[in-house]
C-alpha positions in Angstrom: -0.4 16.1 -9.4 -2.5 14.3 -6.7 -4.2 16.4 -5.2 -4.2 16.4 -0.7 -7.3 16.9 1.8 -6.5 17.6 4.9 -8.9 15.0 8.1 -9.5 17.6 11.0 -7.5 15.6 13.4 -4.5 16.3 10.7 -5.4 19.6 11.0 -5.2 19.5 14.9 -2.1 17.6 15.6 -0.1 19.6 12.8 -0.7 23.0 15.4 0.4 22.0 18.3 4.4 20.5 16.2 6.9 23.0 16.4 7.4 25.3 14.2 10.0 23.9 12.2 8.4 20.8 12.5 5.6 21.1 10.7 7.1 23.5 8.6 9.4 20.6 7.5 6.2 18.6 7.1 4.5 20.4 4.7 7.3 20.7 2.2 7.4 16.7 2.1 3.4 17.6 1.9 4.4 19.8 -1.3 6.6 16.1 -2.6 4.2 14.2 -1.8 2.0 15.3 -4.7 4.3 14.4 -7.1 3.5 10.2 -7.1 7.3 10.2 -8.6 8.8 11.5 -5.2 6.5 8.3 -3.6 9.7 6.0 -3.9 11.8 9.2 -2.3 10.0 9.5 0.7 9.5 6.0 1.2 5.8 5.5 0.9 4.7 2.5 2.3 1.2 0.6 3.2 0.1 -0.7 6.3 -0.8 -3.1 8.3 -2.8 -4.3 11.4 -5.6 -1.5 12.6 -4.0 0.5 9.7 -5.0 -1.6 6.5 -5.4 -0.1 3.4 -3.1 3.6 4.5 -0.1 4.9 3.7 2.7 6.1 5.9 6.0 8.2 5.0 8.7 9.6 7.1 8.6 13.8 7.7 11.9 13.2 9.4 13.9 10.1 11.9 11.2 10.1 14.2 7.8 11.9 12.6 5.5 9.9 10.3 2.4 11.3 8.2 -0.2 8.1 7.7 -2.6 8.6 4.6 -5.3 6.9 2.7 -5.7 7.2 -1.3 -9.0 8.4 -2.2 -8.4 7.9 -5.6 -6.1 7.6 -8.2 -5.0 11.4 -7.8 -6.5 12.6 -4.6 -4.9 11.7 -1.1 -6.7 11.9 2.8 -3.5 12.7 5.5 -4.8 11.4 8.6 -2.8 11.8 11.6 1.1 13.2 12.4 2.8 11.8 14.7 5.7 9.6 16.1 5.5 6.1 15.9 2.9 6.0 18.6 1.0 6.3 16.2 1.1 2.6 15.2 0.1 1.6 18.4 
């Protein structure tokens, strides 16, 4: 099982989401804890300004950006729509 930590910026963004979307995001984060599910979540490596980070979809519009701190630990950095990539 992978340990998940939350950056302060991520928590602020999560708290601003509508309740249903925040709950959906938390469900996906639980799924992320099992590396076997990363393919199901379509985890992918980012490039450019987010080089070294990874992303997965909460839904068709909302994404979570994270980084691996180690093989067994992930830090969630940002949650939002595709504007995060700009």
